C-alpha positions in Angstrom: -60.1 -40.7 -131.1 -56.5 -40.2 -131.9 -56.0 -38.3 -128.7 -57.2 -41.2 -126.5 -54.9 -43.5 -128.5 -51.9 -41.2 -127.8 -52.8 -41.2 -124.1 -53.0 -45.0 -123.8 -49.7 -45.2 -125.8 -48.0 -42.8 -123.3 -49.3 -44.8 -120.3 -47.9 -48.0 -121.7 -44.5 -46.3 -122.4 -44.3 -45.1 -118.8 -45.6 -48.3 -117.2 -43.4 -50.8 -119.1 -40.0 -49.4 -118.0 -41.2 -49.2 -114.4 -42.4 -52.8 -114.5 -39.1 -53.9 -116.0 -37.1 -52.0 -113.3 -39.3 -53.6 -110.6 -38.6 -57.1 -111.9 -34.9 -56.5 -112.2 -34.7 -55.0 -108.7 -36.7 -58.0 -107.4 -34.2 -60.4 -109.0 -31.3 -58.5 -107.6 -32.7 -58.6 -104.1 -33.5 -62.3 -104.3 -29.9 -63.0 -105.2 -28.8 -61.2 -102.0 -31.0 -63.4 -99.9 -29.5 -66.4 -98.0 -31.4 -69.5 -98.7 -31.6 -72.5 -96.3 -30.1 -75.8 -97.2 -32.5 -78.3 -98.7 -32.6 -80.5 -95.6 -33.5 -77.6 -93.3 -36.1 -76.4 -95.8 -37.7 -79.9 -95.9 -37.7 -80.1 -92.1 -39.3 -76.7 -91.7 -41.9 -77.5 -94.3 -42.8 -80.8 -92.6 -43.0 -79.0 -89.2 -45.4 -76.4 -90.7 -47.6 -79.1 -92.3 -47.8 -81.1 -89.0 -48.6 -77.9 -87.0 -51.4 -76.9 -89.4 -52.8 -80.4 -89.2 -52.8 -80.4 -85.4 -54.3 -77.0 -85.3 -57.0 -78.0 -87.8 -57.9 -81.1 -85.7 -58.1 -78.9 -82.6 -60.4 -76.4 -84.3 -62.6 -79.2 -85.7 -62.8 -80.8 -82.2 -63.8 -77.5 -80.5 -66.3 -76.9 -83.3 -67.8 -80.3 -82.8 -68.0 -79.9 -79.0 -69.6 -76.4 -79.3 -72.1 -77.7 -81.8 -73.1 -80.6 -79.6 -73.6 -78.2 -76.6 -75.7 -75.9 -78.8 -77.8 -78.9 -80.0 -78.5 -79.9 -76.4 -79.4 -76.4 -75.4 -81.7 -75.9 -78.4 -83.6 -79.2 -78.1 -84.4 -78.7 -74.4 
């Protein structure tokens, strides 16, 4: 029982420093990134939302048409 406790303690001691290094490296890389101005970010976000809505309506329309065609074929 003591041996398994030692193994789990060793695993924790090796994982924690690697996790800390990963977080610190991630923060460092994010600081190097160039971020868009707020106005540009808002415009891009709005554009994505509109594009997703249009695509969703298109897919829903095609689905509706295909379902109606299948209903006509099945009922005949």
